C-alpha positions as CSV (number, residue, x, y, z in Angstrom):
1,M,34.0,27.4,-68.5
2,S,37.3,25.6,-68.5
3,G,37.7,23.3,-65.5
4,D,34.1,23.9,-64.4
5,R,31.9,20.8,-64.1
6,L,28.3,20.7,-65.6
7,P,25.7,20.4,-62.9
8,S,24.7,16.9,-62.0
9,K,21.5,15.5,-63.5
10,N,20.9,13.5,-60.3
11,I,18.5,15.5,-58.1
12,V,19.5,13.7,-55.0
13,I,23.2,14.9,-55.4
14,R,22.2,18.5,-56.3
15,E,19.9,18.8,-53.3
16,D,22.1,17.0,-50.7
17,P,25.8,16.7,-51.6
18,I,26.3,14.3,-48.7
19,A,23.7,11.8,-50.0
20,P,25.1,8.6,-51.3
21,Y,25.5,8.2,-55.1
22,D,22.5,6.4,-56.4
23,C,22.9,6.4,-60.1
24,E,21.2,3.7,-62.2
25,C,24.3,3.3,-64.4
26,G,26.5,2.3,-61.4
27,P,26.9,-1.3,-60.3
28,N,24.0,-2.8,-58.4
29,K,25.3,-5.6,-56.1
30,E,21.7,-6.8,-55.5
31,A,21.2,-7.4,-59.2
32,R,24.1,-9.7,-59.4
33,V,22.8,-12.0,-56.8
34,N,22.2,-15.5,-58.2
35,E,22.8,-14.5,-61.8
36,T,24.1,-18.0,-62.6
37,A,21.9,-20.2,-64.6
38,S,21.6,-23.9,-63.7
39,T,24.0,-26.3,-65.4
40,I,21.6,-29.3,-64.9
41,T,20.4,-31.0,-68.1
42,S,18.0,-33.8,-68.5
43,D,20.8,-36.3,-68.8
44,F,22.3,-35.1,-65.6
45,L,18.9,-35.5,-63.9
46,I,18.8,-39.2,-65.0
47,L,22.2,-39.7,-63.5
48,F,21.1,-38.1,-60.3
49,R,18.0,-40.2,-60.1
50,K,20.1,-43.3,-60.6
51,N,23.3,-42.4,-58.3
52,F,21.3,-41.0,-55.4
53,Y,18.2,-43.4,-55.6
54,F,15.7,-40.7,-56.4
55,P,12.2,-42.2,-56.5
56,N,10.5,-41.9,-59.9
57,D,7.3,-40.5,-58.3
58,V,9.2,-37.3,-57.1
59,V,8.4,-34.5,-59.4
60,T,11.5,-32.5,-60.7
61,I,11.7,-29.6,-63.1
62,I,14.9,-28.7,-65.0
63,P,15.4,-24.9,-64.7
64,K,15.2,-22.8,-67.9
65,R,17.9,-20.3,-68.6
66,S,15.9,-17.5,-66.8
67,D,15.3,-19.5,-63.6
68,R,17.3,-18.8,-60.6
69,A,18.0,-20.8,-57.5
70,S,16.6,-18.2,-55.2
71,L,13.3,-18.1,-56.8
72,P,11.8,-21.6,-57.4
73,P,8.4,-21.9,-59.0
74,P,5.5,-21.9,-56.5
75,G,5.2,-25.3,-54.7
76,Y,8.9,-26.3,-55.5
77,L,12.1,-26.4,-53.6
78,T,15.5,-25.6,-55.0
79,V,17.8,-28.5,-54.7
80,S,21.5,-28.8,-55.7
81,E,23.9,-31.7,-55.9
82,T,25.3,-30.8,-52.5
83,H,22.0,-31.6,-50.9
84,L,21.9,-35.0,-52.5
85,R,25.4,-35.9,-51.5
86,V,24.6,-35.3,-47.8
87,G,21.8,-37.7,-47.8
88,L,18.8,-35.5,-48.2
89,R,15.9,-37.5,-49.8
90,F,12.5,-36.6,-51.0
91,P,9.9,-35.8,-50.0
92,S,11.9,-33.6,-47.5
93,P,11.5,-34.4,-43.9
94,A,8.9,-32.3,-42.1
95,E,11.4,-31.7,-39.4
96,L,13.8,-30.1,-41.9
97,I,11.1,-27.9,-43.4
98,E,10.0,-26.8,-39.9
99,I,13.6,-25.9,-39.0
100,L,14.1,-23.9,-42.2
101,W,10.8,-22.1,-41.8
102,Q,11.7,-21.3,-38.1
103,C,15.1,-20.1,-39.0
104,G,13.9,-18.0,-41.8
105,V,16.2,-19.5,-44.5
106,N,15.8,-21.5,-47.6
107,L,17.2,-24.9,-48.5
108,S,19.8,-23.5,-50.7
109,Q,21.4,-21.4,-48.1
110,F,22.5,-24.5,-46.1
111,S,26.2,-25.3,-46.5
112,F,27.4,-28.9,-47.1
113,R,28.3,-29.1,-43.3
114,A,25.2,-27.5,-42.0
115,M,23.0,-29.7,-44.2
116,S,24.9,-32.9,-43.4
117,V,24.6,-32.2,-39.7
118,T,21.0,-31.4,-39.8
119,V,20.1,-34.5,-41.8
120,G,22.1,-36.6,-39.4
121,L,20.5,-35.2,-36.4
122,I,17.0,-35.8,-38.0
123,A,18.0,-39.4,-38.7
124,L,19.4,-39.8,-35.1
125,F,16.1,-38.5,-33.6
126,R,14.1,-40.7,-35.9
127,D,16.2,-43.7,-35.0
128,R,15.6,-43.1,-31.3
129,G,11.8,-42.7,-32.0
130,A,11.6,-38.9,-31.5
131,T,11.1,-36.0,-33.8
132,L,13.7,-33.2,-34.1
133,T,12.1,-29.9,-33.7
134,P,13.5,-26.3,-33.5
135,E,12.9,-26.4,-29.8
136,H,15.2,-29.4,-29.5
137,L,17.9,-27.5,-31.4
138,S,17.5,-24.3,-29.3
139,R,18.2,-26.5,-26.3
140,M,21.3,-28.0,-27.7
141,G,22.7,-24.6,-28.8
142,R,21.9,-21.0,-29.7
143,F,20.6,-19.6,-32.9
144,T,21.5,-16.1,-34.0
145,S,20.8,-14.2,-37.2
146,D,22.5,-11.1,-38.5
147,T,21.4,-8.3,-40.9
148,H,22.3,-10.3,-43.9
149,R,19.9,-13.2,-42.9
150,R,22.8,-15.5,-42.3
151,V,21.8,-17.9,-39.4
152,T,24.6,-19.2,-37.0
153,F,23.9,-22.3,-34.6
154,R,26.5,-22.5,-31.9
155,S,26.8,-25.0,-29.1
156,K,29.8,-26.5,-27.1
157,W,30.4,-29.0,-29.9
158,L,29.1,-27.5,-33.0
159,D,29.4,-24.2,-34.9
160,L,27.3,-24.0,-38.1
161,H,26.6,-21.1,-40.4
162,T,24.3,-20.7,-43.5
163,R,25.5,-19.2,-46.6
164,D,25.0,-15.5,-47.2
165,P,21.9,-15.1,-49.3
166,S,23.6,-12.2,-51.3
167,K,26.3,-14.6,-52.5
168,N,25.9,-16.7,-55.7
169,L,24.4,-20.1,-55.0
170,A,25.4,-23.3,-56.6
171,N,24.9,-23.4,-60.3
172,A,24.0,-27.1,-60.4
173,F,20.4,-26.9,-59.1
174,F,17.0,-28.1,-60.1
175,F,13.6,-27.9,-58.5
176,V,11.6,-30.6,-56.7
177,K,7.9,-30.5,-55.9
178,N,7.3,-29.9,-52.2
179,D,4.3,-32.0,-51.2
């Protein structure tokens, strides 16, 4: 028996030697997604409210250690410090929610640049007395989506990408009630 290997306990490998290895003990990349817990505390949330002029009537929740950015409680949005730095205010503009829904992405997938441009366009349209819709954006450029659910918006003057949803999101996040 020297040099011989014991038969595999994995039935898939015994039946089909070409089948990919699918052992439970191997690393699971999907399990590592968004494993980081939030670093936000109640003291930080008080500073956020003061520094970013958060209204007191906006309902916020500080995440527990078990909460993840990709799974907010029902009726809540995941918000990070980046979203506040680009000028996003609450309640979130209906235009932004419609764009996110149309693109099939969540708020936490928007990069700093994508969020700042989107919020800026919403403000520009509102200033001109119009409402920014996904149809307006599709006339300005082209939306594409890949197999990883990353959305790209390309036009002559702008090229924006959303974050890969399989990558870790920001660890400084909290939840805001979506009314």
